[in-house]
N, C-alpha and C positions, 0 to 999 in steps of 0.2 A: 116670375111674379112671384108674393112674397110666397108662394101652396111648395109654391119651387123651392124656393129658399130653404126655409123650412127641409126638406126630405133631403135637400145635399147636405145641411147640414146636422142633421139625425147620423148619415149616411159617414160626416167627419169625425162624429163625436163615440161611431165605434170604433171606428179605421183608426179614430186617434186613441181611443181608451184601447184597442188589445196591441196598435204601434207601441203605446208611450210604456207599454210594461215589458216587450222584447228589449226595444231599446235601454231603456235602465237596468234591467240586467244585463245584457250583455253588454253595454257600456262600459255598465258599474265594475263589473267582472273582470275585464280587460284595465281601467281607472289600479284597482285593488291591486291585480296580479302585477302589474308595471312597477306602483308605488312601491310594492311588497318587495320585487328585484331591485331597484333604486337604490332604497334602504342597504340592501344584505350589501350590494355591490360595493356604495361607500367603502360598509363595513368594513372590506377585503381591503379599502386601499391604504395603503400606512403614509400617503401626505398627508397633506392637506388641500382642500381640494379650493379653486378658484385663484389659488397662490401663482405670483408666475415661478419658472424653471429653477430659477437659483433658492427662493427661498424655499421651495418641495423639496432640491434635494437635502438642506443643509435639517431638515424635520424630519428628514430621514432615519427610522434605528438603524436603518445597513452604515450610515455616514457617520454616524453615533460611537458601532464598532469599530468601524477604519478608524477615525479619528482615534478611541482607546485605543487601537493595537497601535498604529503607529506613535502614538504618547508611548506608550508603554515600553516599546523596542526602543526608542530611546532614553529613554532612563536608563535600559538594562543595558545599552551604549552597543560599538558594537567588538566587544569583546565576547558577548554570551550569545550565543546560538540560537537562543530564544528569544533573543533580540533582537534580532539577525533576521528570523523566521518572521514574528511579529511586524515587524517592518513592512517587509515586503506581498505577507496573507494578508495585510494592514490597506495595500494600494492597491489589490488585487480585491479587496472588500467593498472600495469606493469606485472601482470600475464597477462591479453587481449596481451598488445605487443607481448608479449614471442610469443605466439599464432602467434598472424601477421604477426610475424618476420619466425617465421617456417612453415609457412604455401605461404609467398613469398615466400622465399627457394626454397621448393618445383614446385613451377608454376614457378618457373624461370626454374630453373632445367629440367622438363618431358615436360612445354607443350613454355612456351620462343622462347627457344633455338632453341626445334626445327622447329617451325614454323618460325624464323628466317634461320635456314637452307635448310630450304626450299624453302621460297623468295627471300632472295639472294645468295645462291649459285644453289642450286641443281636446278629450271629452269630457274635460267641463264646461269647457263653450258649448257642444253637444246639451248636455245633458241639460245645462240653463235654456239650450234655446227649444229643447222637448219641455220646459216649465211655463216658459215663456207664451208657447201655442197654447197650452191650456188652460196659462192666464185668459190671451183668448179669446177660446174660444168660452168659458167661461163668462166674459163679455161680453160676445156675441149671443151666446144664450136671455143676457140678463136685456140685452137691446131688443131683441125681438120679441120678449116677454111687454118689453114695453109697448111696442109697438105694437102688438099684438091685442092688448086691452085698451089700449084708444079704438085700433076701427072696431072694436067692441062695445065698445061707454055708447050712451045715447048724452053723456057733457056736450053739449057745445063745443067745450072751451078744451078738452080732452080732447073730440075729432079734430078740431085745428090744427092740432098737433103731431095728425099722423100724418103726414107729408115729411113733417121735419125728421120723429121719429124713425119711420121707414129710411130716412139716408143714415140716421144712424148707425143703425143695423145695417144698411149695406157698403158705408165705411167698415162696421164692425165686420165684416163678413168677410173683406176685402184683405185688411191687418191680418186674416187669420189666414186667407191664402196664401199669404206673400209667407208669413212666420212658415207656412207648411211648404213652401217650397226652396225655403231657408233650409230649412230641416231639414228635407227628401237631400237636396244637394250637399250637405254637410255626410248626412249618412252614407252617399255615397259618393265621396271621397274619404270616406275614413275605411270602406271596405275597398279601395281600391290599391287604399297606401297597407294594407290588411299585411302580407308579404312582404312591406319594405319595412315596418315593424316590426316583424316573421325574423330577419333578420338581421338585427342586430343583433340577438341570441347565438348566432352562426359569428356574425363577426366578432364576439367576443372570446370565443375560442380563437380565433383566426389570431388574433391579438395575441392572445397567452399563449399562442404554441410560436409565433415568432419572438417573441420574447423571450420563450427559455431558449427559441431557437439559437438568438443572439448572448443568453446569455452563456448557454454551454461553449461556444464562438470563441466567447471572450475569455471561459477557461481551459478551454483545450489552446488557448495559442498562452495563457500566462503560467498553467503548471508543467511543463514543461520546462521553462525556464526558471522557474523555482526549486524545482528536484535535479539541476543541472549547480544549479545556486546553493543548493543544502548537500547532495555531493560532493560539493568542492569546500565545504564549512562544517560537515559533519566527518568523527571520527566515530565511523561505523569499531561496533563491538566487535572482536577479534576471534571468540567462542565464538564455535556452528557457523564461522563466515569462510570459504572456500580460499585454502591457499596463496594463490594470486592473491584473488581479489582486497586479502588483508597486505600484500608484501607493497602490494602496490599504490593501494592508499594510505598509504604512512612511509614510503617511500625506503621501506628496512630489504634489508637481503636477508635476513634472519628471521624468522616470528618473532612477536616482542614476547610472548608465555615463552614460547623456549628458550629465546636468553635471555628474558629475566630469571627465568622459575633454574635452567643451571647455572648461570651466576651466583643465584642466593645458594643452588647446595654447594656450587666449590667453597665457594666460603664457610659451611658450618656443617654442611649432611655430609661429608663424603666418607665419614668416621662411622655414621649412623648406622645401627644395627638395622636391618630387614628395609633399606629404602627402596621403595616402589614393592613394599608388599602387606607395609601397615596403613590401616585408612588412618586417614586423616578424624579429627572433626567436623563436621559436615557445616557448620557457623564458622566456623576459623577456614576453612576453605570459601564456602560461597561469596563472605568476603575478600579474599584471595583473588578467585576470581574475576568478582565489581572492578577492586583495584586496578585487575593485569586490563577491563574492558575497557576503564577511563583512563589506560594509555600513559599513567602516571608511574615514574623511578621512585618517586615514594612510598618505600614498599621494605621498612628497617625492621618496621615490630615482627614479619614474618619470619625473618632472619633465624628467629629461636624455635618454628616447626618447622620441621626439614621433610616432615613425612608428610605437613599439608602442602607444601610448595611441589613436593611428591605428586604430589594426588594433583594439584592443579596442572603439571605437564601429563599427566597420564590426561585426564579431566580436556582438556584443548585436544590432543592427541584423538580421542578417540570421537571428541566431537566435529572432528573436519567432516565434511559432508563429505571430502574427497582423501579415502587415507594417504598419509603420510606417503607411502608405497605403490600407489596409482591402484582402481577398480584394472585401469586397461594392462598393464602390465601386472596383475593374477595370476592367470594361468602361466606367465612364463616364469612366477619367481616358483610354482609347486612346479612347476617340470624341472627346472634346476637346481631341488631342491632331491628332486624323485633318482636325479642321477647316480648310482651306484659308487664309482669309483669317486673316492677323499677328492684327487688333483685335480680330475675335469668337474666334479662337482664346483668347486667352488674355484676354476673359471667362471664353469656358467652361470655363476653368480656376480661376477665381476660384472660377466657380459649383461645382465640380468640390470645388475646396477649402472651403468655405462649408461642404457637407454632412458632411467628416469627423465623428466623434465627438469632442465634447468633448477628451479626456484625449487622444487620437491628434491633434488639433488643437492641440493648446495646444506636445505634444509637436515634430509639424514645423514649425510658426512658430518655435521655440526654434531648430531644427537649422537650418535656412533659414536663419536669421538667421544665423547661428554662418558658415554656409558663407559667406553672400552677404559678412561681412566677412576671413573666409579670402581671397576671392576681388579685392578689394579690393588687396592685395600680390602680385595673381597676378606682376608683372613678374620677385616674385624668387623664389615659390614656383615658379613658373611652373601655379597653378592656375588655369585659369580658370573662369568657369561651365559649357564647352561641358566640358571636361577633367576634373569635382568630378563629372559627369551622371556620365559614361562610368565612373567608378569606383565612384562610389556608389550611383547611382541605381539601381542592380538589385537591392539591397541593402535600399531601399527601397519596394519595389513587384511581386509577381509575380503571376502566373496562381495560380488554388487549380489546378490538375491532379495527374495523378501525375508521374513520374519523379524527377533529383535537382535541386537546388536550382544546378546550372549549366544543366544543357537547360535549367531555367523561364528562366533568366537569360535566358541566349543566345536564346531569343524571344522575350521580353521586351523587351532590350536599345535598339535601334532605339527603340520605343514610350516608353521609359525617358528618356531625353537627352532626345528632344525636351517630354516635360514636364519635370522638372527645371532643366535648362538655362536656361527664361523664368522660369520662381519664381526661381530665385540670381538672373537677372539683372535682373528688378523685387521682391525681396524687401520694398520698402518699399513697394512701390503694392500687393500680397500683405497683406500686415501691415503697417500705418502707426505702428507703436504700438512705442515704443520699449524694448526686451526689457532687463534685468538677469539678467544671466548666475547671478553667485550667490544664486540663484532660493532656495535652502536655508537661505546665511547658514552653509555651511559648511569653503567654499573664501575662500583669500584675495583679493583681487581684481587682475589681472596688474599687473605690473610694465614691461612694454615699451611704446615710444613710439606714441604712439595715428597710426594711418593716416592721412597725409595730407590735406588735402583737395585731391579737385581743383582745375587750375590755372583762376584766378578767367574768366581769357577760353575756358576749356575748358565748352559747354556738352550736357552727355550729352542724347540724342536721347529722345524716351520714344515708346510706342503712343499713336497718338494717345486710345486709349478713358481714357489719363492723361491728358488733357488735360481741365480743367475749363470749364466754359462762358466762363470770366473769360479763359480764357486760362491759368491756372496750372498749370506742370506739377508742383505737387507737390498739389494736392486730386486724390485719387480719385477717377472717374465710375464705379460699379463699376453702378451701374445705370439708366445712358446707355441700352440698349436695351431697358429699359422703362419709359421715361418721358424724351423728348427734347427740349429748345424748338427752336424755329429756330434755326439759328446762319448767320449769312452768311460764315464767315472759315474760307480753306482752312488744313493741320495737313498736316506731314510730319513722318514717324517712321523710325526705323531700328531695325531691325527684323533680327535678325541668328539663323538657323537654321544648326546646324554652321559649316562656314566659310565659309558665304556671305552677304554684306551684299547684303541687298535695301531700297531707296527704293523708300517707297510714298507715295502723295497721298492726300487726301482729301476726299470735295469728298460734304457733306451736305445733301440734300435736304431740303424740306422732308413731301412726301407721302409719304417713306421711312421704319419706324420703327430702324433701323438705317442705318450709314453706308455710304457704295460705298467701293471702292479703286480706283486705277487708278498702274501700277507706272509708273514715270520710269525709263527709262534710266542 
């Protein structure tokens, strides 16, 4: 009946009014946050939306970077280390660009498109249904008012239209019911899909994690290969690099700074007073070290400054991660220097020297032979074996302990002098073979006059352990304490420690494996 319809519509209006407010607030808020998220996410992408994969890849900044790096590498050429690294790293950047392009395609397909559909299509359609319902309710109110007025009117014409107006009212009510049912269905559908909509944000994180994993995996695959290429191309600076590593990288027997500095000193520094003692200019020293780090043989400008050359050699030895005479043999060197018997002390030093690793021993031999040659001119350059040991020794051996280099050198210097000085004094006994100082062939041989031989009447005395069975002082006997035949001769030797000269007489016995020494006043 019309009265019941009126009651139903009043109830519908109240419910519709209440529901419309809730619907409008909830859906409009969801639409707004979805729209904002879509907008910000699009801004995060580096490619262009809606384009095919090839065009998207070309437009990526990473692709442009890759192309610029590879083009730059091509311009610099294979002769340039920078050019080589730009080329291979440009290829890596292109790989990352491919991963990024695939990631953005996935983001657009699985997240952006659904978010856009939600914010721009689905929710607006629901809101449109709500507005349509409000309009239909107004239409129904209008039809009901007309019908009600007709039923109360005394006008015969109006009364005749009562039935038709009632039909219009019923049709309007039916439309309201249909729209209401559709709106309710859409609302239920949205509510059921809200978990799915929320899932888009989790999918975003998962897609980002997958992209970063793939990018990291690509980098972890490429970087080791690039490192291998880099190591094969790059000449690592010599200063501060372990001796074995430098020799291996440069395919050398003698470290470049050692050979280069010694060759220059042989040319112009042998007569220089205070070599290794007088400090060089800091700027010239820094320049020479940089030149040696570049493995250049163009060092002519430094020949005129032997103190800078000597300073560079000392600096190289000091900056070695492990001293030339090694950490491993430090205790053995100290024990050898503490042997009280001079001849046995030399023998202990020789044994320790023989324990040096091959590369260290070769470079130590090369250096010692040069220092012995330098000491031959000590009357002119004032660099006696003792002076050389004092200024250079702490750069050859130090303890592997905490503290500054100066502290370590101070703690070791007394022992080091006692080790280095006799080795320089008796270099030809420790290392009897001649040394070709120009071992690499990179440098010209020195042109200064050779140091004259000692006067014919001057016989340089040697430790007893240097005298052979037949008395030949030029035949080293490094194994005399291991196996020694009976001797009936008496030998004397001069051994110099610091500034004291001690003459000792050796009296061999048949029963003892090592000689006895008796000091002679």
